[in-house]
N, C-alpha and C positions, 0 to 999 in steps of 0.2 A: 504494500500500500504506500502511495506517495506520502512524503512527510507532511505536506499541507493538509491532505485529507485526514491523516491520522490525528493531527492537532485539532482540526475543525470538528471532527466527530465528538471529541471529548467536551467541546464547548457548546454544541448545538443539538446533538441527538438526544432522544429521550433518556433520562437518567435511569429509569427502570430497565429499559432494554440494554443500556450500556453496562449497568451493574450485573445483569445476567450474563451478557457476552464476555465481560471481563472476569467475573467471579467464577463461573462454571468451570472454565479451564483451570483456574487457580485452585478451586475446591477439589477438582479431580486430581490435580497434581499433589495437593497436600494429603488427600486421602490415600493416594498411592504411596506417599512417603510413610504414612502411618502403617499401611498394610505391609510395607517393606519390613518395618520393625516387628510386626505381628508374625510375618513369615519366618524371620530369623528366630524369633522366640519359640515358634512351634517346633522347628527343627532342633533347637537347643534343648527344649523341654522334653521332647519325645526321644531324641537320639543320644543326648549327653546326660540328662538327668535333672532332677529338681534342684540340686545344689548349684548347678550351672545356671539354672533359671534365676535362682536367688542372686547369683553373682552379677546378673544383668542389672538388677535393681541397684547394686552397689556402684555400677558404672554410670548411672543416671546423672549424678552430680558432675562427673567429669565431662559428659556429653553436654550438660547444660552450660558449663564454663566455656567449652569450645564454641557452642552456639552464641554465647554472650559476646565473646570477643569478635566473632564473625559478624554478627548482626550490628554491633557497634558501628562498623564501617558500612555494611551492606544496606541496612535500612536508612542510614543517614544519607548515603549517596543516592538511593532510590527516591526518597522523599524530596531531596533538594533538586534532583533532576526533574521531577514532575512539576515542581513549583517554577523552575526556570523555563520549562517548556511553555507553561501557561503565560509567562512574561515574554515569550518569544526570544529568550536569550539562548540561542543555539550553541554559542561558544562555551558558555559555562555548563550547559546541560551535557554537551559532548565530553567536556573535561571530566565529568563525574565517572566516566568509564575508565579513564587512565588512573584517576585517584583510587577507584575501587580496587583495581588490580594491584597497584603498588602497596596500598595500605593493608589489603588482605594478605599479601605475601609477608609483609613485615610482622603483622599480628600472628600469622600461623607459625612463623619461625620462632618468635618469642614463646608462644604457647608450647610448641613442640619440644623445644630444648628444656624448658623448666619441667614439664611433666615427664619427659623421658628420664631425666635424672632422678626425680623424686616420686616415681609412680607408685611403688609399693607403700611408702609411708603415707602418701595421699589416700590410697585406697583403704588402708587400715583406719585412717582418721574418718573417712567417709562411711564407715560402717561395715567393712569386710570382716568376716570371721576367719579363723584358721582354715576352715574348709573352703570358703568362697574366694579367698585371696588369689590363689593360683589361676582359676579360670577367669577371674576378673582381669588379672594382669595380661593373660594371653589374649583376651578380647581387645583390650585398650591399646596394646603396644603398636599393632599395625596402624590403627586409626590415628595415633599421635604422631608416629614417624612420617606418615603420608598425609598429615593434616592440610598441607597447602592445596591439595585437590578438593577437599571439602570446603575450604574457605573460598576458593575461586568459584566453585560450583554455585554456592549460595549468592555470592556477590554478583555474578553474571545473571543469575536467575531473577533476582530482585530488580535489576536494571532492565531486563527484557520486559518484565511485567509492568514496571513503572512507565515505560515508553509505549505501552499499549499492545505489546505482542504477547498476549495472554496464552495463545495456543503454543507459541514457541516455549514459553515457560512450562506449560503442561507437558510438553514433549520431554523436557528435562527430567521430570519425575518418571516418565515412562522409560527413559533410557536407564536411569538409576535402578528402577524396578526390574528391568530386564536383566541387569547384571546380578541382582540379588536372587531372583527367581531361578535363573539358569545355573548360577555357580554355588548357591547354598547347598543344594543336595549333592553336587559334585564334591565340594570341598569338605562338607561335614559328614555326609552319609557314606559316600563311595570312597573317598580318599582318606577318611578318618583323621582330618586335620583338627577336629574339635573346635575350640573357641577361636583359634587362629583362622580357621577356615571361615567361620561366621564373619569375622572382621574383614578378611580379604575379599569376601563376596561383596561387602558394602563398598570397599575401595574400588573394585572393578566397576561397580555401578556409577560411582562418582567420576571415574575416568571417562566412561561413555558420555555422561552428562556434560563434562567440561568440553570435550571435543565437539559435541553438538552445539554448544553455546558459542564457542570460538568461531565456528562456521557461520553462525548467525551474525555476529558482530564484524565479520569480514565483508559482508555483502554491502554494496554501495547503496541499496535501497532501504537499509535499516535506518531508523530515525536517528540513532547515535551509533557510531562504529569506530573501529580502530583507524587512526590517522595520525599524522605527524602533529606535534604540538600538544598532545594530551598526556605526555609522560613526565611532566614536571609538576611537582607538588606546589600548590599555592597554600601557604600556611593559614591564611585567613579563611579559605574555603575548608581546609582541614578542621579548623575550629568549629565551623558551621556543621560539618558532617558529624563530628563527634558529639556536638550538642544535641542534634536531632536524634542521633543513634543511641543516645544515653537511655532512652525509654526502653527499647527492646533489650539493651544490654542489662538494664536493671531487672527486667522480667526474668531473664535466664540466670543472672547472678543470684537474685533472691531465691529462684527455684533451686539453685545449687545449695544454698545455705539451708533452706527448708528441708530438702531431701536428705541432707546430711543429718539433721536433727531427727527427721522421720526414721531413717535407717537405724540410727543408734537407739531410738526409742523402741522400734520394732524388734531389734535384736535383744534388747533388755527385757521386754515384756512378752515376746512371742518366739524368739529365736529365728533361725534361718527360714523356717516355714512362713513366718509372718513377713519376712523380707521378700520371699518369693511371691507371696500373695499380693503384696503391694506392686511387685513387678507386673503381675498378670493384670490387675485392675488398672494400673497406669497405662498399659498397652491398649486395653479396651477403651478407656476414656480418651485416649489419644486420637482415636478415629474421629469422634465428634469434635474434640477440641481443635484438631488440625483443620477440620472443615471450616470452622469459624475463622481460623487464621487465614485460610485461603479466601474466605469471603472478605476479610479485612484487606488482604492484598489486592483484591479486585476493586475494592472501594477506594483505596489509597490514591491511585492516580487520578480518579475522578474528583475527589475532594481537593487534592493538591493543585491540579490544573485549574479547576474552576475558582479556587481561592486566588490563585495567581492572576487569573483573568478577570477578577472582581465580579463574580457572579454568585453572590451569597445564597440566592434562592435555590440554585442547583446544588450547592454544598449541603444545604439543609435537607434537600430531597434525598441525596445520597446517604446522609446520616439516618434519616427516618427509615428508608428501605433496608439499610444495613442492620439496624436494631431489630426490625421485625424478623428478618431472615436469620440473624444470629440467635435470637431467642428460640425460633422454631428448630434450629439444628441441635442445640444443646438439650432441648426438651426431649428429643429422641433418645439421647443418652440416659436421661432420668427414667424414661419409660422402660427402656431396655434393661436397666439395672433392677427395676422393680418387678418386671414380668418374667424374665427368663435368665436370672443370674447364673444358675448352675450350668445351663446349656452353654453359655458364653465361656465360662471358666474351663469347661471340658475340652475346648478347642486346643488349649495349651498343655494340658497334663492329664495323666491317668492316675496320678498319685492321690489316693483317697483323703489322707489328712490335709493335703494342700488344697484339694477341691473344696473341702468343708470350710476351711478358714477363708479361702478366696471368695467363696459365694457369700459368706456373711459380711466380709469387708465390702464387696461390691454393692450390696443392698444399702449399706449405711453411707458409703462415700458418694454414691450416685443420687442420693435423695434430693439434693438441691443443686445438682450440676447444671440445671437449667439457667441458673444465675450467671454462669461463666460467660455465656455467649454475648449478652449485651455489654458486660464489662469489657470484654476484648474489643468490641466495636467502638466503645467510647474512648478507650485508650488509643486505638488506631486513628480516630477522628482528631484528637488533640495532636497526635504526632504528625499527621498529614498537614496540619495548619502551622507546624513549626513551634507549637507550644510545648517545648521540651520539658519544662519543669512540671507542668500538670500531668503530661503523659507519663513522666517518670514516677510521679507520686501514685498515679493510678496503677502503674505497673507493679508497685510494691504493696498495694493495698491487700489483695487477697492472700499473698504468700507471706510477706515479711511482717506487715503491720497487724494483720488479723490472725493468720494461721500460726505464726511462730509463738506468740504468747500462749495460745490455746494448747500447743504441744507441750509446754512446760507446766500448764495448770491441770489439764484433764487426765492424762495418763497416771500420774501419781494417785489420783483420786479413784479412778475406776478401771485402771489397767489398760489392756490392749484396746478395748472398745473406746477408750478415751482418745487414742490415736486416730481411729477411724472417724469418730464423731467430730473431731476438730475441723475436718475438711468441709462438710456441709455448712457448719456454722460460719466458717470463714467466707464461704461463697456468698451467703446472705449479707454479711456485714460489708464485704467488698463492693458488691453491687449497690448497696444503699449509699455508701460514701461517693462512689463514682457518679451515681445519678445526681447527687447534690452538686458536685462540681460541674457537671454538664449543664444543669439548670442555671447555675450562677453565670457560667460562661455565655450561654445563649442570651441571658438577660443583659449582660455587659455589652455584647455585640449590638443589641438593639437599643442600648442607651445612647441618645444623641449628645449627651453632655460631654464637654471637654474640660481640661484643667483650667482654662482661662475663663470659663463660664462662672459667673457669680451667683446666678439665681437657680442653679440645680447642682446636684452632686454627681460627679463622674464615677464610673466603675473603676475598680483597681486595674492597673495596666497588665498585670500578669494573667488576667482572665481573657485578654483580647489578643487576637492574632497580630503579628508584627505590622502589617500594612495598614491597620485601622487607625 
């Protein structure tokens, strides 16, 4: 599609149709990503054993940290690229591609070196037991050493989606999935490589995706592409990128801290079986959760572009439709956990004690999962407008501000059930506070008063987007 047509459609076509056309490929892509993890877990649980499945839960914090540093750059570049496209600043929008590559390589090198050196102490601190340490180490080592592939894949993917190439981004997930589906049984079941095989199957999928995206950005008809002049870092732009990317960074960083506390509480009150149960429930909820993330990724370029083009009514439309769709998606997660929890758990394991504890955990943890969808959309909305402080605060609400204190209060009182119950309570509290911030921000944007006006009271500046 020509560049002018791609820009014009985000500013004039029906928001509802655009959200569907941009979000469906993104949702499919994110669901595929979630299913990739489900597929790996099935092979690990059925072919290696329930201890190996528990070790996967121990690796969650490391994966969250990897995602945190990756999205610090990727989401910042993508959001800034969308805003600059709306302002018709093609030079700065195109420069985000070069900035993304350079910063992702720097971040992956720093991450890889530190975690390679201190991997075992980190895993023990994150909740590994004597039994789960070895398989957790085997799984993480290839992912850490080859982390530049994962960083580049996500960076390219966010930029493709933010410039309107949602189908290209969806194909990225398909390429990754192809690697995992094809090579997981080969490496794990047929060649007997165990956890190393599970990790290498994911690395092969990442390689397929990177090659696909490099091909996209080499084409002359791409909205942004590889060219001379994009390979020099502008430190003022780097500051903007990191400021905007702080929100998704905090989401994953907070998730890391919370999962560490969760794993240690689960190990204390329920042992490796409880840690394994959390791994299963987390994989199941990831499908609905990643669907909402995909919806947010489809909404982000629409909000960013129309904000940059000064079309606030279209920004509000995208927000409204996003909230409705996000709530509907996570409602399916709540219903599934209530109606058929044991059926879902049996997908991963045949171990009776693990099935029993996982089924019980899924019923409790999924009770208020419906609240997660609108909270993710609200955070995406603020991030798309460049309101990094509010987006960052909302990112921390459910996990750090609400969930973490509950994990210290409830388990000593009621044991393992206190760990499970902390999550639905945090879901409700997080959405309530996020909704209050959204209401205040919308009122601030509608408030015509300015600082120089003497006869009315202006709204606080931190609630308003930068160009207002």
